[in-house]
N, C-alpha and C positions, 0 to 999 in steps of 0.2 A: 804520747799521752802522759807518760810519767816523767815529768821534768823536775829537776832539782831546783827548788826555789832559792833565791839568794837568802842569806842569813837574816836580813832585815824583814823579810816577808814571813808571816806566821804560816805554820802548816795548815791551819784551818782555812786561811785565805786562798792558798793555792788549791786546796781540796774542793773548795766551792766551785772553782772553775772546772775541775774534773767532774763535779756533780752535773753541771749544766751540759757539758759535752756528752756525758753518758745519758742524760735525760733526752737530749735531742736524738741521739742514736736509738734509744729505746722507743721514743715516740715515732720515729720513722719506721721502726720494726712493727709497731702496733698498727700503723696505717697500712703498710704493705701486706701484713699477714693478719688483718682484721677479720672479724666474723663474716661469714657469707650468708646470703639469703636476702630476698626482697621483702618489703613490707615496712609499715610504720614502726613496728616494735623493734626492728633491727636498726632503724635510723639512730636511735639513742645509743644502742650498743656499738654502732660504728663510730659515733662521736666520742664515746668513752673508751674505746678500745686502745688508743695510744697511752692512756694515763697509767695503767698498771705496769706495762713494760718500761715506760719512761721513768717511773718512780723506782722500779727495781734496778734498772741499769744505772741510773743516777746515784742511787744509794750505794750500790756496789763500788762504783768509781770513787765516790766520796770516801767511804770507809777504807778502801784499799790505798788510795792516794794519801790519806791522812796517816795511816799506820806506816806506810812506806817512808813518808817524809820524816816521821818521828824516829823510826828505826835507823834510817840512813844518817840522820843528824847525830844519832847516838853512836854511830860507828859500826853498825851491823853490815857485813859485806853482802855482795850481790845475791847469791841464791837464797840466803836466809832471809833477807828483808822482803823479798817477793813472796816466799813461802809463808812467813809469819803474818804478813799483811793480808794475804789471801785467806788464811785461817781466821784472822780477826774479822774480816768483812763477811765471810760466810757464817761465822758464829753470830754476828750482830743481826744479819738479815734473818737467819733462821730463828733466833730467839725472839726478835720483835714480831715476826710473823706467827709465832706460837706453833711452829711445826713440831712434829714428833721427833724424839731424839735421833732416830735413825735417819730421818730426812735432814736434820741439822748436820749430822756427821758427813753425809754425802755432799751436802752443800759446802761444807768447810773444805772437804778434800778436792772437789772440783773447782772451787774458788781459788784454792792454793795453787792448783795446777795451772789454771788460766792466768793467775797473777804472775807465776814464775815465767810462763811463756811470753807474756806481754813485757815483763821486765827484761827478759832475754832479748826480745826483739828491739827494745829500746836501747839496751846496752850495745847490741850489735850495730845499731845505726850510729851510735856515738863513736864506736871504734872504727867503723868504716869511714866516717867523716874525718876522723883524726888521721887515718892512714893516707887519705887523699891529700892532706895538707903537707905531708912529708916530701 
């Protein structure tokens, strides 16, 4: 998911692709774990259920990818680019959502942890492929 774009591709362009990937994943989550219950009132809630998780997941992927791209191009090494990009995306989502400060702090911390884990998985995949080529 976290690919390093070539220098001629802007960080925003590569982050838009991450937004769409996250939105699709969040939309699938919203469909699978949508609201339960029969009736005409829940039909509209079933149709709208994928929108909020899709927007949340897509926004998180966009902000994290953008910050990671900017930090990586600036020379920030592996664990720090993931941590700072996760903190940035958690802060942006929390502030735009107007959550209370303690919720924003938890969102930033969990976002940073998730970002470092996903960056670690991405870096491990790259190292595994490089070691197979030898």
